[in-house]
N, CA and C of each residue as an Amber inpcrd file, in Angstrom:
protein
   324
   0.8820000  -1.1390000   0.1240000   0.0190000  -0.1080000  -0.0280000
   0.9030000   1.1520000   0.0210000   0.4770000   2.1840000  -0.7750000
   1.0860000   3.3940000  -0.8910000   0.1600000   4.5710000  -0.0470000
   0.7080000   5.2600000   0.7710000   0.0230000   6.2850000   1.5740000
   0.8260000   7.5170000   1.4340000   0.3330000   8.5280000   0.8700000
   0.9630000  10.0550000   0.6850000   0.0600000  11.0520000   1.5250000
   0.7430000  12.0220000   1.8380000  -0.0280000  13.3680000   2.4700000
   0.7060000  14.5140000   1.7530000  -0.1000000  15.5720000   1.8230000
   0.4400000  17.0020000   1.3010000  -0.4220000  18.0260000   1.9880000
   0.2020000  19.1650000   1.6280000  -0.4800000  20.4620000   2.0540000
  -0.2570000  21.3090000   0.8230000  -1.3140000  21.6920000   0.0090000
  -1.2750000  22.5670000  -1.2240000  -1.1030000  24.2120000  -0.8140000
  -0.8970000  24.8520000  -1.8580000  -0.9610000  26.3380000  -1.7900000
  -2.0960000  26.8760000  -0.9620000  -1.9630000  27.7990000   0.0230000
  -3.0450000  28.3360000   0.7780000  -4.0210000  29.2000000  -0.0420000
  -4.9140000  29.7360000   0.7140000  -6.0210000  30.5760000   0.4760000
  -6.8520000  30.0100000  -0.7390000  -7.7590000  29.1980000  -0.3520000
  -8.7120000  28.4930000  -1.2470000  -9.5540000  29.4500000  -1.9980000
  -9.7790000  30.5200000  -1.2130000 -10.9550000  31.4320000  -1.7870000
 -10.2700000  32.2210000  -3.0120000  -9.0890000  32.3280000  -3.0600000
  -8.1860000  33.1460000  -4.2920000  -8.2530000  32.2340000  -5.4740000
  -9.1000000  32.3890000  -6.3300000  -9.0870000  31.5750000  -7.5760000
  -7.7600000  31.6020000  -8.3270000  -7.0640000  32.7460000  -8.0590000
  -5.6000000  32.8210000  -8.8860000  -4.7080000  31.7350000  -8.3600000
  -4.8710000  31.0860000  -7.1080000  -4.1690000  30.1010000  -6.7080000
  -4.4530000  28.7420000  -7.2150000  -5.4200000  28.5830000  -7.9770000
  -5.9430000  27.2370000  -8.5600000  -4.7780000  26.7220000  -9.4150000
  -4.1250000  27.3330000 -10.1720000  -3.0540000  26.7050000 -11.0390000
  -1.9380000  26.4860000 -10.3110000  -1.5950000  27.1960000  -9.2770000
  -0.5010000  26.7220000  -8.2230000  -0.7980000  25.5290000  -7.6660000
  -2.0420000  25.2460000  -7.0250000  -2.4500000  24.0380000  -6.5940000
  -2.6150000  22.8790000  -7.6860000  -3.0320000  23.3550000  -8.9090000
  -3.0010000  22.1270000  -9.9370000  -1.7480000  21.7030000 -10.2010000
  -0.7450000  22.3120000 -10.2900000   0.7610000  22.0890000 -10.6340000
   1.2200000  21.3680000  -9.4420000   1.0540000  21.7330000  -8.1790000
   1.6080000  20.8360000  -6.9870000   0.8110000  19.5030000  -7.0080000
  -0.5610000  19.4460000  -7.3420000  -1.3520000  18.3810000  -7.3780000
  -0.6450000  17.3430000  -8.4710000  -0.4060000  17.9700000  -9.6310000
   0.1830000  16.9720000 -10.8030000   1.4430000  16.5600000 -10.1890000
   2.3460000  17.3230000  -9.5050000   3.5230000  16.9420000  -9.0480000
   3.5240000  15.7510000  -7.9910000   2.5450000  15.7440000  -7.3730000
   2.3200000  14.7360000  -6.3210000   2.1780000  13.3720000  -7.1180000
   1.2940000  13.4020000  -8.1870000   0.9940000  12.1340000  -8.9350000
   2.2270000  11.8360000  -9.6640000   3.0240000  12.4720000 -10.1750000
   4.1890000  12.0950000 -10.8840000   5.0840000  11.5140000  -9.8260000
   5.4430000  12.1020000  -8.7870000   6.1920000  11.4170000  -7.7480000
   5.7840000  10.2370000  -7.1420000   4.5310000  10.1510000  -7.3010000
   3.9540000   8.6770000  -6.5840000   4.1630000   7.8150000  -7.7250000
   4.0920000   8.1580000  -9.0830000   4.4020000   7.1240000 -10.1540000
   5.7700000   6.8490000 -10.1530000   6.6560000   7.7220000  -9.8120000
   8.1800000   7.2650000  -9.8180000   8.5010000   6.2960000  -8.5560000
   7.8580000   6.8030000  -7.5010000   8.0250000   5.8530000  -6.3470000
   7.5820000   4.5260000  -6.5500000   6.3130000   4.4350000  -7.0670000
   5.6100000   3.0130000  -7.1570000   6.3960000   2.2120000  -8.3930000
   7.0400000   2.8130000  -9.1830000   7.8310000   2.2310000 -10.3600000
   9.0000000   1.4970000  -9.6160000   9.5620000   2.5300000  -8.9030000
  10.9390000   2.2600000  -8.3450000  10.9610000   0.8720000  -7.2670000
   9.6660000   0.8340000  -6.7740000   9.4620000  -0.3500000  -5.6210000
   8.4910000  -1.2460000  -6.0510000   8.4640000  -1.4600000  -7.3900000
   7.6020000  -2.5430000  -7.8780000   6.1700000  -2.5280000  -7.2070000
   5.5610000  -1.2130000  -7.1760000   4.4090000  -1.2580000  -6.4600000
   3.1960000  -0.3770000  -7.3790000   3.3490000  -0.6420000  -8.6800000
   2.5170000   0.1120000  -9.3550000   0.9380000  -0.4260000  -9.2780000
   0.7910000  -1.5330000  -8.8360000  -0.5910000  -2.1290000  -8.7140000
  -0.9820000  -2.0840000  -7.1500000  -0.1590000  -1.4230000  -6.3160000
  -0.5550000  -1.3420000  -4.9990000  -1.6180000  -0.4000000  -4.7000000
  -2.5050000  -0.5930000  -3.6890000  -3.5860000   0.2300000  -3.3970000
  -2.9930000   1.6530000  -2.8740000  -3.6870000   2.6570000  -3.1590000
  -2.9630000   4.0440000  -2.8390000  -3.9600000   5.0380000  -2.3320000
  -3.3510000   5.7490000  -1.3150000  -4.2190000   6.6900000  -0.4500000
  -3.5190000   8.0100000  -0.4550000  -4.1660000   9.2610000  -0.6410000
  -3.6210000  10.3990000  -0.5610000  -4.3970000  11.2240000   0.2400000
  -3.9150000  11.7980000   1.2530000  -4.6470000  12.5400000   2.3020000
  -3.8820000  13.8670000   2.3780000  -4.6840000  14.9930000   2.8150000
  -3.9970000  16.2440000   3.1330000  -4.9040000  17.5360000   3.0130000
  -4.4090000  18.6320000   3.0610000  -4.9090000  19.9060000   2.9170000
  -4.9310000  20.3510000   1.5620000  -5.7490000  20.1190000   0.8090000
  -5.6620000  20.5140000  -0.6830000  -6.0030000  21.8940000  -0.9350000
  -6.5750000  22.3920000   0.2170000  -6.8810000  24.1060000  -0.0890000
  -7.6710000  24.2190000  -1.1710000  -8.5850000  23.2430000  -1.4040000
  -9.5890000  23.6020000  -2.4590000 -11.0410000  23.1080000  -1.8520000
 -12.1260000  23.8810000  -2.4100000 -13.5470000  23.4230000  -1.9910000
 -13.9400000  22.1480000  -2.9320000 -13.3590000  22.0950000  -4.0210000
 -13.8590000  20.8660000  -4.9610000 -12.7640000  20.1750000  -5.5530000
 -12.5290000  18.9030000  -5.0100000 -11.2350000  18.2320000  -5.5800000
 -11.5210000  17.9040000  -7.0840000 -12.8150000  17.8170000  -7.5920000
 -12.8590000  17.6730000  -9.0270000 -12.3520000  18.7670000  -9.9610000
 -12.6610000  20.0140000  -9.3920000 -12.1910000  21.1560000 -10.0080000
 -10.8400000  21.1460000 -10.0500000 -10.0130000  20.8840000  -8.9680000
  -8.6760000  20.6210000  -8.7390000  -8.1280000  19.6760000  -9.9620000
  -8.6160000  18.6770000 -10.0230000  -8.3410000  17.7060000 -10.8700000
  -8.4010000  18.1630000 -12.3680000  -9.4630000  18.9100000 -12.6830000
  -9.5720000  19.4700000 -13.8490000  -8.4230000  20.3800000 -14.3400000
  -8.1320000  21.2690000 -13.2950000  -6.8560000  22.0410000 -13.5140000
  -5.7520000  21.2040000 -13.7510000  -5.6340000  20.3790000 -13.0450000
  -4.4210000  19.2540000 -13.3430000  -4.3590000  18.6310000 -14.3660000
  -5.5180000  17.9430000 -14.9910000  -5.5750000  17.5710000 -16.2800000
  -5.2200000  18.4620000 -17.3390000  -5.6050000  19.7540000 -17.1910000
  -5.2520000  20.7570000 -18.2530000  -3.9360000  20.9850000 -18.2020000
  -3.1910000  21.1010000 -17.1630000  -1.6130000  21.1820000 -16.9160000
  -1.0570000  19.8790000 -17.4070000  -1.4460000  18.7410000 -17.3200000
  -0.8130000  17.4600000 -17.6480000  -1.0110000  17.4630000 -19.3550000
  -1.8720000  17.9090000 -19.8400000  -2.0860000  17.8790000 -21.3220000
  -0.8560000  18.3700000 -22.0650000  -0.1160000  19.2900000 -21.2600000
   0.9360000  19.7670000 -21.9940000   2.2980000  19.1410000 -21.8630000
   2.1110000  18.0600000 -21.0850000   3.2770000  17.0650000 -20.6810000
   3.1310000  15.7890000 -21.1070000   4.2110000  14.9630000 -21.3210000
   4.0780000  13.5600000 -21.6970000   4.5470000  12.7330000 -20.3990000
   4.7220000  13.3600000 -19.3890000   5.1010000  12.5160000 -18.1220000
   4.0520000  11.7040000 -17.6510000   4.4030000  10.4000000 -17.2560000
   3.5320000   9.5940000 -16.7170000   3.0620000   9.8870000 -15.1710000
   1.8940000   9.7670000 -14.9280000   1.5120000   9.9430000 -13.6450000
   0.6800000   8.8850000 -12.9570000   0.7430000   8.6390000 -11.6740000
   0.1490000   7.4690000 -11.0910000  -1.3890000   7.5120000 -11.4090000
  -1.8340000   6.3030000 -11.5870000  -3.1880000   5.8350000 -11.8980000
  -4.1940000   6.4060000 -10.9600000  -3.7910000   6.7970000  -9.6490000
  -4.7360000   7.1900000  -8.8080000  -5.4560000   8.4850000  -9.3920000
  -4.6000000   9.4090000 -10.0810000  -5.2030000  10.4820000 -10.5300000
  -6.5780000  10.2930000 -11.5110000  -6.4000000   9.2070000 -12.1290000
  -7.4760000   8.9430000 -12.9300000  -8.7750000   8.2070000 -12.4030000
  -8.4460000   7.5620000 -11.2260000  -9.4940000   6.6750000 -10.6440000
  -9.6810000   7.0220000  -9.0830000  -9.3790000   8.2710000  -8.8830000
  -9.5730000   8.7690000  -7.4240000 -10.9220000   8.9880000  -6.9560000
 -11.2710000   8.3520000  -5.6950000 -12.3500000   8.5330000  -4.9570000
 -12.1690000   9.3290000  -3.6690000 -13.4730000   9.9140000  -3.1800000
 -13.1530000  10.6720000  -2.1140000 -14.1860000  10.1680000  -1.1430000
 -13.5490000  10.2330000   0.1550000 -14.2660000   9.7430000   1.5610000
 -14.9820000  11.3550000   1.6770000 -16.1770000  11.1330000   1.6970000
 -16.9630000  12.3430000   2.0250000 -16.7460000  12.8320000   3.5540000
 -16.5620000  14.1190000   3.7440000 -16.6580000  14.6270000   5.0740000
 -17.1850000  16.0190000   5.2280000 -17.4670000  16.5020000   6.2340000
 -18.1490000  17.8090000   6.4490000 -16.9700000  18.8890000   6.1070000
 -17.4130000  20.0730000   6.3580000 -16.6470000  21.3360000   6.2500000
 -15.4810000  21.2480000   7.3950000 -14.2970000  21.6000000   6.7220000
 -13.0780000  21.5340000   7.8010000 -12.5590000  22.7510000   7.9570000
 -12.9820000  23.9120000   7.6090000 -12.4150000  25.1980000   7.7640000
 -13.3100000  26.3050000   7.8700000 -13.5500000  26.9050000   8.7660000
 -14.4200000  28.0760000   9.0380000 -13.6150000  29.1580000   9.4210000
 -13.5020000  30.3510000   8.6970000 -13.0470000  31.6970000   8.9760000
 -13.9170000  32.8340000   8.4850000 -13.3450000  33.9770000   8.6750000
 -14.0960000  35.3070000   8.1640000 -14.2030000  35.1690000   6.5420000
 -13.1510000  34.4120000   5.8820000 -13.0590000  34.3580000   4.5220000
 -13.6220000  33.1730000   3.9710000 -13.8690000  32.0110000   4.7070000
 -14.4710000  30.8590000   4.0040000 -15.2640000  30.0840000   4.8440000
 -15.8930000  29.0570000   4.4010000 -16.6570000  27.8570000   5.2310000
 -16.6670000  26.9280000   4.2390000 -15.7920000  26.1390000   4.2050000
 -15.7730000  24.8980000   3.2350000 -14.8470000  23.7700000   3.6970000
 -14.7700000  23.1040000   2.9570000 -14.0580000  21.5710000   3.0580000
 -12.6490000  21.7750000   2.2310000 -11.5440000  21.6660000   3.0730000
 -10.2460000  21.6890000   2.2920000  -9.2530000  20.5100000   2.5690000
  -9.6720000  19.6430000   3.5500000  -9.1160000  18.5670000   3.8540000
  -9.7510000  17.0890000   3.2060000  -8.9520000  16.3620000   2.8190000
  -9.4150000  15.1400000   2.0440000  -8.6510000  13.8940000   2.0320000
  -9.4280000  12.9150000   2.0100000  -8.7440000  11.4820000   2.1310000
  -9.4480000  10.9300000   0.7240000  -8.2490000  10.6540000  -0.1690000
  -8.6110000  10.0750000  -1.3870000  -8.0150000   8.7220000  -1.5750000
  -8.7330000   7.9040000  -2.1340000  -8.2880000   6.5450000  -2.5430000
  -8.4440000   6.0070000  -3.8830000  -7.7650000   5.0110000  -4.2560000
  -7.8290000   4.4100000  -5.5170000  -8.9900000   3.3430000  -5.6780000
  -9.5560000   3.6630000  -6.7870000 -10.6250000   2.4620000  -6.9310000
 -10.1730000   1.8620000  -8.3570000 -10.1510000   0.4630000  -8.1850000
  -9.6160000  -0.5810000  -9.4000000 -10.6970000  -0.8880000 -10.0190000
């Protein structure tokens, strides 16, 4: 099993940061692919957790797909088969009231 955790760029209410988070998210999946290939674990179940600083993980994935369209780098299959463990709002401030923390897992 591969388990990774992350903390992406802050200020989820700032839409200008979406591209930065998309780049970081893509980088995670590239590194996970490298790690799993080096350790003969490409078929291992995978979990990604962390503060993604986004209100919608599918929107983040869309930005990531757009960025990856410009590269030929392989990425971990979790990116294409990701499922989300539903959870309630995880941050409440004067600027926001939304979920930013996620547990993502791979569906085969």
